[in-house]
C-alpha positions as CSV (number, residue, x, y, z in Angstrom):
1,M,-35.0,-17.0,-31.3
2,C,-38.1,-17.9,-30.0
3,A,-39.6,-14.6,-30.4
4,E,-39.0,-15.4,-34.4
5,T,-40.3,-19.2,-34.2
6,F,-44.1,-20.5,-35.1
7,V,-46.3,-23.4,-34.4
8,W,-48.6,-25.7,-36.5
9,T,-51.4,-25.4,-36.2
10,F,-54.3,-28.1,-37.2
11,A,-57.8,-29.1,-36.6
12,T,-59.0,-25.8,-38.5
13,T,-61.7,-25.1,-40.8
14,R,-58.4,-23.4,-42.6
15,G,-55.7,-26.9,-42.3
16,P,-52.4,-25.9,-41.3
17,Y,-50.8,-23.5,-40.8
18,L,-48.1,-21.4,-39.5
19,E,-49.3,-18.9,-36.4
20,P,-46.4,-16.8,-34.6
21,W,-45.8,-18.0,-31.0
22,P,-47.0,-15.7,-27.8
23,K,-43.8,-13.1,-26.8
24,A,-44.3,-15.1,-23.3
25,C,-41.7,-17.7,-24.9
26,Q,-39.4,-15.3,-24.9
27,T,-37.8,-17.1,-21.7
28,M,-35.8,-19.7,-22.3
29,M,-38.6,-21.7,-19.9
30,A,-40.2,-24.8,-20.4
31,K,-44.5,-23.6,-21.2
32,V,-47.4,-25.9,-20.0
33,F,-51.0,-24.7,-21.2
34,E,-54.0,-26.1,-21.8
35,D,-54.5,-26.9,-25.8
36,R,-56.7,-24.6,-27.6
37,V,-57.7,-26.9,-30.7
38,T,-58.5,-30.1,-27.8
39,S,-60.1,-28.9,-24.7
40,G,-58.9,-31.0,-21.6
41,D,-55.6,-32.0,-23.1
42,W,-52.2,-30.6,-22.2
43,R,-48.6,-29.6,-23.6
44,V,-45.8,-28.9,-21.9
45,E,-43.2,-27.5,-25.2
46,Y,-39.2,-26.2,-24.7
47,E,-37.9,-24.6,-27.4
48,D,-33.7,-24.6,-26.6
49,E,-30.9,-21.8,-27.5
50,D,-31.2,-23.9,-30.7
51,G,-35.2,-22.8,-31.9
52,E,-34.6,-27.4,-32.1
53,M,-38.4,-27.7,-29.6
54,E,-39.7,-30.6,-27.6
55,I,-43.8,-30.9,-27.4
56,A,-45.2,-33.2,-24.8
57,I,-49.2,-33.7,-24.8
58,F,-51.2,-35.4,-21.8
59,G,-54.9,-36.1,-23.0
60,G,-56.5,-38.4,-20.8
61,P,-57.5,-38.4,-16.8
62,N,-54.8,-36.1,-15.0
63,A,-53.4,-35.0,-17.7
64,Y,-52.7,-31.1,-16.5
65,E,-50.6,-32.8,-13.0
66,R,-49.1,-35.6,-15.7
67,A,-48.0,-32.4,-17.5
68,I,-46.5,-30.3,-14.4
69,V,-44.9,-33.4,-12.6
70,Y,-43.1,-34.5,-16.1
71,A,-42.0,-30.1,-17.2
72,D,-41.0,-30.4,-13.7
73,K,-38.7,-33.7,-14.0
74,Q,-37.9,-32.8,-17.1
75,Y,-36.5,-29.0,-17.3
76,G,-37.0,-27.7,-13.6
77,D,-38.3,-24.4,-14.5
78,F,-41.8,-24.0,-16.3
79,E,-43.9,-21.6,-16.4
80,E,-47.7,-22.0,-17.1
81,I,-49.6,-20.0,-19.6
82,R,-53.1,-19.0,-20.9
83,L,-53.4,-19.5,-24.6
84,T,-56.8,-17.1,-25.9
85,P,-59.3,-19.5,-27.8
86,Y,-59.4,-20.1,-31.9
């Protein structure tokens, strides 16, 4: 399930690598958070019961607001989380 999930991380000096998803992912809620690589971009990520991931990335003007509206309309229940920078 979610605790076993890994995500691809790109745009680093090491190249793409797998990184464990934060433990906060243990619920089946969508997560809204600022991208750690591209400041100002916001991500909405959701993992269903089968381990399938849905990811939407918002950039440009009002990226945060658009991500929140999308998460609310698409999933209804979401959590905004803060990830530490690399």
